[in-house]
C-alpha positions in Angstrom: 225.8 212.0 272.0 229.4 213.3 272.1 232.0 211.7 269.8 235.6 212.1 270.8 236.7 212.7 267.2 234.1 215.1 266.0 232.4 218.4 266.9 229.1 219.8 265.6 229.1 222.8 263.4 226.0 224.9 263.0 225.0 227.8 260.7 221.9 229.8 260.8 221.2 232.9 258.6 219.3 235.9 259.9 217.6 238.0 257.2 217.2 241.3 259.0 214.1 243.4 258.4 215.9 246.7 258.6 219.5 248.0 258.9 221.3 246.9 262.0 221.6 250.5 263.2 217.8 251.1 262.9 215.5 251.5 266.0 213.6 248.4 264.8 216.7 246.2 265.5 217.9 248.1 268.6 216.8 245.3 271.0 218.3 242.6 268.8 221.7 244.4 268.6 221.6 245.1 272.4 221.2 241.4 273.0 224.2 240.3 270.8 226.9 240.7 273.4 225.0 239.1 276.3 223.8 236.1 274.2 227.2 235.6 272.6 228.8 235.7 276.1 226.2 233.2 277.3 227.1 230.9 274.4 230.8 231.1 275.2 230.2 230.1 278.8 227.8 227.3 277.9 228.9 223.7 278.4 230.0 222.2 275.1 230.7 225.5 273.4 233.9 225.4 271.2 234.0 228.3 268.8 232.0 231.0 267.1 232.6 233.0 263.9 233.1 236.8 264.3 233.6 239.4 261.6 237.1 240.9 261.5 237.5 243.6 264.1 234.1 242.7 265.8 232.8 240.6 268.6 230.0 239.3 266.5 229.3 238.4 262.8 227.2 241.5 261.9 230.1 243.0 259.9 230.0 240.1 257.5 228.4 241.2 254.2 229.4 238.2 252.1 225.8 237.0 252.0 224.3 240.4 251.3 223.5 243.5 253.3 220.4 242.0 254.9 221.8 238.6 255.9 223.9 237.9 259.0 225.5 234.5 259.4 225.7 232.8 262.8 228.3 230.0 262.6 229.5 228.1 265.7 231.0 224.8 266.8 229.8 222.7 269.7 231.0 219.5 271.3 227.7 217.7 270.7 224.2 218.0 269.4 223.0 217.9 273.0 225.1 220.9 274.1 223.9 223.0 271.2 220.3 222.0 271.8 220.7 222.9 275.5 222.0 226.4 274.6 219.5 227.0 271.8 216.3 225.8 273.4 216.9 225.8 277.2 218.8 229.0 277.9 218.1 232.7 277.7 218.8 232.3 273.9 215.2 230.9 273.6 213.9 234.4 274.6 215.7 235.8 271.6 214.3 233.1 269.3 210.8 233.9 270.4 211.2 237.4 269.1 212.8 236.5 265.8 209.8 237.5 263.7 210.2 241.1 264.9 213.8 241.2 263.6 214.1 238.7 260.8 212.4 238.0 257.5 211.4 234.4 256.6 213.5 232.4 254.2 212.3 230.7 251.1 214.5 227.7 251.8 216.5 226.4 254.8 218.1 229.0 257.1 219.8 226.5 259.5 222.1 223.5 259.0 224.1 221.2 261.2 227.0 219.0 260.3 229.9 217.1 261.9 233.5 218.3 261.6 236.8 216.8 262.7 237.9 218.2 266.0 240.3 221.1 265.3 238.7 222.1 262.0 237.4 225.6 261.8 234.5 225.9 259.3 234.1 228.9 257.0 231.0 230.7 256.0 231.5 229.5 252.4 231.7 225.9 253.7 228.6 226.4 255.8 226.7 227.8 252.9 227.6 224.7 250.8 226.1 222.6 253.6 223.0 224.7 253.7 222.6 224.4 249.9 223.1 220.6 250.2 220.3 220.5 252.8 218.0 222.4 250.5 218.8 220.2 247.5 218.8 216.8 249.1 217.1 217.1 252.5 218.6 216.0 255.8 221.4 213.5 255.5 224.7 212.6 257.1 226.5 215.7 255.6 223.8 218.3 256.3 220.9 217.9 258.8 218.6 219.6 261.2 217.6 219.3 264.9 214.4 217.6 263.7 216.3 215.0 261.6 219.8 214.6 263.1 222.5 212.2 262.2 225.5 210.9 264.3 229.1 211.3 263.1 229.0 207.9 261.6 226.2 209.0 259.3 223.4 207.1 261.1 220.0 208.8 261.8 219.6 209.7 265.5 216.4 208.4 267.0 214.4 211.3 268.5 212.7 210.6 271.8 209.6 212.6 270.9 209.1 215.8 268.9 208.1 217.6 272.1 211.1 216.5 274.1 213.6 217.0 271.3 212.8 220.7 270.6 210.2 223.0 272.3 207.8 224.8 270.0 208.5 228.5 269.7 
């Protein structure tokens, strides 16, 4: 559902298992540019965060040396879902256990922002903390428990059609 006044912001945190320049992460690093380019060409893509002087966010060390933020803005929940789970991006997600360590809490959060607002990593981390503290709600939610811009829960068709298992 697209809303003409809001866009969807998303953050996910990758906790890398080794330094980015290690052989263990070579495939992941090689996929960054093609997957970022795919995102930028995808219907509904609005914006993505990049570290200063880079074309990706891997230079951001604000969360620690082993954590890389992925922060982007999309026109709708559907457009983000389409990119994340029905494009070549899914191939990267299937390999995430090779490259990333598990999180104790939430590693991904979604929230609505007014069109034209550019979220910061700090703002995104506040939403992630809110999700961990209060569970999904209108201000911080997940693909499994989404909310519309008015704050109403979005009815999911079925778990299988909403998000493929990976």
